[in-house]
VOPAGU-2260 file (C-alpha; in pm, 1 decimal, decimal comma):
REM VOPAGU-2260
SITE   aa  ch    i         X         Y         Z
SITE  UNK   A    0    9007,4    6011,7   13518,2
SITE  UNK   A    1    8824,3    5784,0   13303,2
SITE  UNK   A    2    8568,7    5838,6   13019,7
SITE  UNK   A    3    8261,7    5758,9   13203,5
SITE  UNK   A    4    8363,1    5993,9   13537,0
SITE  UNK   A    5    8444,3    6270,0   13284,8
SITE  UNK   A    6    8091,1    6214,2   13125,3
SITE  UNK   A    7    7910,7    6217,3   13453,2
SITE  UNK   A    8    8123,9    6536,1   13585,5
SITE  UNK   A    9    8009,3    6674,1   13234,7
SITE  UNK   A   10    7647,7    6578,6   13293,9
SITE  UNK   A   11    7645,4    6735,0   13611,9
SITE  UNK   A   12    7808,6    7043,2   13536,5
SITE  UNK   A   13    7592,4    7131,2   13275,3
SITE  UNK   A   14    7266,8    7057,1   13471,6
SITE  UNK   A   15    7411,8    7248,8   13763,6
SITE  UNK   A   16    7457,2    7531,3   13516,8
SITE  UNK   A   17    7126,4    7505,6   13344,3
SITE  UNK   A   18    6926,8    7511,6   13666,3
SITE  UNK   A   19    7104,8    7790,7   13844,1
SITE  UNK   A   20    7205,5    7546,5   14100,6
SITE  UNK   A   21    7569,7    7607,2   14052,0
SITE  UNK   A   22    7532,2    7958,3   14129,2
SITE  UNK   A   23    7369,7    7875,7   14448,1
SITE  UNK   A   24    7617,2    7598,0   14574,8
SITE  UNK   A   25    7876,3    7889,3   14495,1
SITE  UNK   A   26    7717,9    8130,3   14717,3
SITE  UNK   A   27    7651,6    7867,0   14961,6
SITE  UNK   A   28    8003,6    7762,8   14977,6
SITE  UNK   A   29    8130,9    8148,9   14994,7
SITE  UNK   A   30    7901,8    8176,2   15315,3
SITE  UNK   A   31    8022,9    7857,2   15456,5
SITE  UNK   A   32    8394,3    7948,4   15431,1
SITE  UNK   A   33    8323,6    8269,8   15580,7
SITE  UNK   A   34    8140,6    8125,3   15871,7
SITE  UNK   A   35    8430,5    7909,8   15958,3
SITE  UNK   A   36    8662,9    8175,3   15960,9
SITE  UNK   A   37    8866,9    7997,0   15642,6
SITE  UNK   A   38    8818,4    8327,0   15453,8
SITE  UNK   A   39    8986,4    8538,5   15747,1
SITE  UNK   A   40    9257,7    8284,1   15774,9
SITE  UNK   A   41    9342,7    8305,1   15400,5
SITE  UNK   A   42    9325,3    8693,5   15401,6
SITE  UNK   A   43    9581,0    8661,0   15711,2
SITE  UNK   A   44    9807,1    8415,7   15529,4
SITE  UNK   A   45    9803,4    8641,5   15213,4
SITE  UNK   A   46    9893,5    8949,8   15425,4
SITE  UNK   A   47   10186,5    8731,8   15588,5
SITE  UNK   A   48   10324,6    8626,2   15248,3
SITE  UNK   A   49   10290,0    8994,5   15104,3
SITE  UNK   A   50   10492,3    9124,9   15415,7
SITE  UNK   A   51   10748,4    8846,2   15375,8
SITE  UNK   A   52   10827,6    8905,6   15037,3
SITE  UNK   A   53   10746,8    9275,0   15000,6
SITE  UNK   A   54   10476,7    9454,4   14841,7
SITE  UNK   A   55   10677,1    9531,1   14535,6
SITE  UNK   A   56   10817,4    9194,5   14485,1
SITE  UNK   A   57   10511,4    8979,3   14422,1
SITE  UNK   A   58   10225,7    8975,5   14173,4
SITE  UNK   A   59    9889,1    8837,4   14200,4
SITE  UNK   A   60    9975,8    8540,7   14035,4
SITE  UNK   A   61   10281,6    8460,0   14289,2
SITE  UNK   A   62   10043,5    8532,6   14549,6
SITE  UNK   A   63    9764,2    8290,8   14440,2
SITE  UNK   A   64   10034,1    8010,8   14374,3
SITE  UNK   A   65   10157,2    8072,6   14707,2
SITE  UNK   A   66    9813,5    8056,2   14900,3
SITE  UNK   A   67    9663,6    7795,4   14683,6
SITE  UNK   A   68    9807,9    7483,7   14887,2
SITE  UNK   A   69    9679,2    7600,6   15215,7
SITE  UNK   A   70    9367,7    7711,4   15067,0
SITE  UNK   A   71    9264,3    7378,6   14972,2
SITE  UNK   A   72    9403,0    7211,9   15254,9
SITE  UNK   A   73    9231,8    7407,3   15483,1
SITE  UNK   A   74    8870,4    7401,6   15378,8
SITE  UNK   A   75    8685,0    7245,8   15674,5
SITE  UNK   A   76    8583,0    6872,7   15621,2
SITE  UNK   A   77    8218,6    6964,6   15740,8
SITE  UNK   A   78    8208,9    7218,6   15431,4
SITE  UNK   A   79    8323,8    6971,1   15185,8
SITE  UNK   A   80    8105,7    6700,7   15314,2
SITE  UNK   A   81    7799,2    6941,6   15297,1
SITE  UNK   A   82    7865,7    7061,0   14958,9
SITE  UNK   A   83    7919,2    6691,3   14824,8
SITE  UNK   A   84    7585,8    6598,0   14966,8
SITE  UNK   A   85    7399,1    6869,3   14823,5
SITE  UNK   A   86    7580,3    6745,1   14461,7
SITE  UNK   A   87    7458,5    6405,2   14529,1
SITE  UNK   A   88    7106,4    6508,8   14625,0
SITE  UNK   A   89    7098,4    6718,0   14311,8
SITE  UNK   A   90    7225,9    6420,0   14095,4
SITE  UNK   A   91    6956,4    6206,7   14238,1
SITE  UNK   A   92    6681,1    6452,2   14216,7
SITE  UNK   A   93    6781,0    6637,9   13874,4
SITE  UNK   A   94    7010,4    6400,4   13686,6
SITE  UNK   A   95    6964,5    6053,1   13741,7
SITE  UNK   A   96    6600,9    6058,1   13746,2
SITE  UNK   A   97    6595,9    6232,3   13419,4
SITE  UNK   A   98    6777,4    5921,7   13246,1
SITE  UNK   A   99    6536,0    5663,7   13402,4
Protein backbone atom coordinates (compact mmCIF):
# COMPACT_ATOMS: atom_id res chain seq x y z
CA UNK A 1 0.00 0.00 0.00
CA UNK A 2 1.41 3.41 -0.90
CA UNK A 3 1.77 6.37 1.44
CA UNK A 4 -1.20 8.24 -0.03
CA UNK A 5 -3.49 5.24 0.36
CA UNK A 6 -2.31 4.69 3.94
CA UNK A 7 -2.93 8.33 4.76
CA UNK A 8 -6.45 8.25 3.30
CA UNK A 9 -7.26 5.09 5.29
CA UNK A 10 -5.93 6.69 8.46
CA UNK A 11 -7.98 9.85 7.92
CA UNK A 12 -11.16 7.90 7.19
CA UNK A 13 -10.65 5.61 10.18
CA UNK A 14 -10.04 8.54 12.52
CA UNK A 15 -13.17 10.37 11.31
CA UNK A 16 -15.24 7.19 11.52
CA UNK A 17 -14.20 6.80 15.15
CA UNK A 18 -14.63 10.51 16.02
CA UNK A 19 -18.17 10.64 14.63
CA UNK A 20 -19.30 7.28 16.00
CA UNK A 21 -19.92 6.08 12.45
CA UNK A 22 -17.52 3.16 12.87
CA UNK A 23 -19.70 1.63 15.59
CA UNK A 24 -22.81 2.15 13.47
CA UNK A 25 -21.14 0.45 10.50
CA UNK A 26 -19.98 -2.45 12.67
CA UNK A 27 -23.52 -2.93 13.96
CA UNK A 28 -24.89 -2.77 10.41
CA UNK A 29 -22.33 -5.35 9.26
CA UNK A 30 -23.24 -7.65 12.12
CA UNK A 31 -26.95 -7.37 11.27
CA UNK A 32 -26.41 -7.93 7.53
CA UNK A 33 -24.23 -10.98 8.16
CA UNK A 34 -26.87 -12.45 10.46
CA UNK A 35 -29.67 -11.69 7.98
CA UNK A 36 -27.74 -13.30 5.12
CA UNK A 37 -27.17 -16.54 7.05
CA UNK A 38 -23.40 -16.00 7.09
CA UNK A 39 -23.25 -16.13 10.87
CA UNK A 40 -25.12 -19.46 11.03
CA UNK A 41 -22.91 -20.88 8.27
CA UNK A 42 -19.76 -19.88 10.15
CA UNK A 43 -21.11 -21.30 13.40
CA UNK A 44 -21.83 -24.62 11.69
CA UNK A 45 -18.39 -24.60 10.05
CA UNK A 46 -16.75 -23.99 13.43
CA UNK A 47 -18.71 -26.84 15.01
CA UNK A 48 -17.64 -29.17 12.19
CA UNK A 49 -13.99 -28.29 12.74
CA UNK A 50 -14.27 -28.88 16.49
CA UNK A 51 -15.94 -32.26 15.89
CA UNK A 52 -13.30 -33.20 13.33
CA UNK A 53 -10.31 -32.27 15.50
CA UNK A 54 -11.79 -32.95 18.92
CA UNK A 55 -12.77 -30.46 21.58
CA UNK A 56 -9.67 -31.11 23.67
CA UNK A 57 -7.35 -30.97 20.65
CA UNK A 58 -8.14 -27.48 19.38
CA UNK A 59 -7.55 -24.03 20.82
CA UNK A 60 -9.55 -20.90 20.12
CA UNK A 61 -6.60 -19.57 18.11
CA UNK A 62 -6.53 -22.78 16.02
CA UNK A 63 -10.25 -22.48 15.38
CA UNK A 64 -9.98 -18.83 14.36
CA UNK A 65 -7.14 -19.66 11.94
CA UNK A 66 -9.19 -22.52 10.49
CA UNK A 67 -12.41 -20.58 9.88
CA UNK A 68 -11.02 -17.15 8.90
CA UNK A 69 -10.31 -17.88 5.21
CA UNK A 70 -13.82 -19.25 4.63
CA UNK A 71 -15.31 -16.42 6.65
CA UNK A 72 -13.63 -13.77 4.53
CA UNK A 73 -14.43 -15.51 1.25
CA UNK A 74 -18.07 -16.14 2.08
CA UNK A 75 -19.16 -12.63 3.03
CA UNK A 76 -21.92 -11.91 0.51
CA UNK A 77 -20.92 -9.49 -2.24
CA UNK A 78 -24.03 -7.42 -1.57
CA UNK A 79 -22.94 -6.89 2.04
CA UNK A 80 -19.44 -5.85 0.97
CA UNK A 81 -20.84 -3.46 -1.65
CA UNK A 82 -23.31 -1.93 0.78
CA UNK A 83 -20.63 -1.23 3.38
CA UNK A 84 -18.22 0.11 0.78
CA UNK A 85 -20.96 2.43 -0.49
CA UNK A 86 -21.60 3.66 3.06
CA UNK A 87 -17.88 4.35 3.56
CA UNK A 88 -17.67 6.18 0.21
CA UNK A 89 -20.70 8.29 1.17
CA UNK A 90 -19.08 9.03 4.52
CA UNK A 91 -15.87 10.07 2.73
CA UNK A 92 -17.77 12.42 0.44
CA UNK A 93 -19.92 13.93 3.18
CA UNK A 94 -17.55 14.11 6.14
CA UNK A 95 -13.94 13.96 5.03
CA UNK A 96 -13.59 15.22 1.50
CA UNK A 97 -15.86 18.23 2.05
CA UNK A 98 -13.80 19.29 5.08
CA UNK A 99 -10.65 19.41 2.95
CA UNK A 100 -12.22 21.81 0.42
